[in-house]
N, C-alpha and C positions, 0 to 999 in steps of 0.2 A: 310077641316078636313079629315084626313085619314079614310078610310073605311076598312072593313075586306079584301076586294080584294087587297088593297094596302099592307096590312100587309102580306098577303099570298104571294104576289109577292116578298116582301123583304125577307121573309123566304126562298122562292125558290132560289133567287139569293145568299143568304147566305149559302145555302145548309144546312138548319136547319129544323128539324122536331120537333114539339111540340104538346102537347095534346090540345084538344079543350078548356079546362079550361085555359091552359097557353096562348093560342091564345087570349082569351077574356081579360085576364089580360094584355097581351102585347099591345093589341089594346087600352085599357084605358090609359096605360102608354104613348104610342105614341101620343095619342090625347092630353094628358096633356102637353107633351113636346112641341107639336106644338102650343098649346095655350100660353105657357110661351114665346116661341120664337116670336110669333106674337105680343106680348105685347111690344117688343122692339121698334116697329114702333111708339108706343104712347109716347115715351120719346122725350122731346124737343131737337131739333138739337143744341141748345145753351148749352147743358149740358157740364160739364167739360170733357175734353178728357180723354181717358183711360190712356194716358201717365202720368197722374198725379199720378197713382198708381204704377208706375215703380220705383224700387229702384235705387238710384244713389250711387256712391262710398262713398259719405258722410254718407249714411244711414247704411253702413256695418261696422262690427266690425273691429278693427285693425288686420292686418295680422301679427301674431307673431308665431314663431316656438315654439313648446312645445316638451318635451321629449316624445319619442315614447316607445311602449312596446318592450321588448326583444322578440325574436322568441319563447322562452320557455313560456313567459307569454301569448303571443298572441295565441299560439297553446295549451295552458293548458287544455282546455275542448274539444279539437278535438278528435273524435273517432279514427281516423287513420291519421298518418302523414308520410311524406317522404321528405327528403331534405328541411327542414324548410317550408314545404307547408302542408296544410291539404288535405286529400284525401276524395272523396265522392264515393259511390258505383256506378257502371254503371247502367243506367236505362233501357237500351235496351239489 
């Protein structure tokens, strides 16, 4: 089971700093996650393979072409446009 020193090492490697209250909450979350993952070993090996949950081509909808929006309709709510594209403000 992870201890506080393990969490502090993870935080150090992640270059994260958190308060003591956040550390305590993170440690509980980490311990819960480890308990859940450790329960996987309790499942019988004969259980149905995970591949049973994978979709196949038969499970998908038919591939059909639909009419698309005109550039004016697609850009109707854009704050700023140029050359049939929407523009976003620079962040840096």
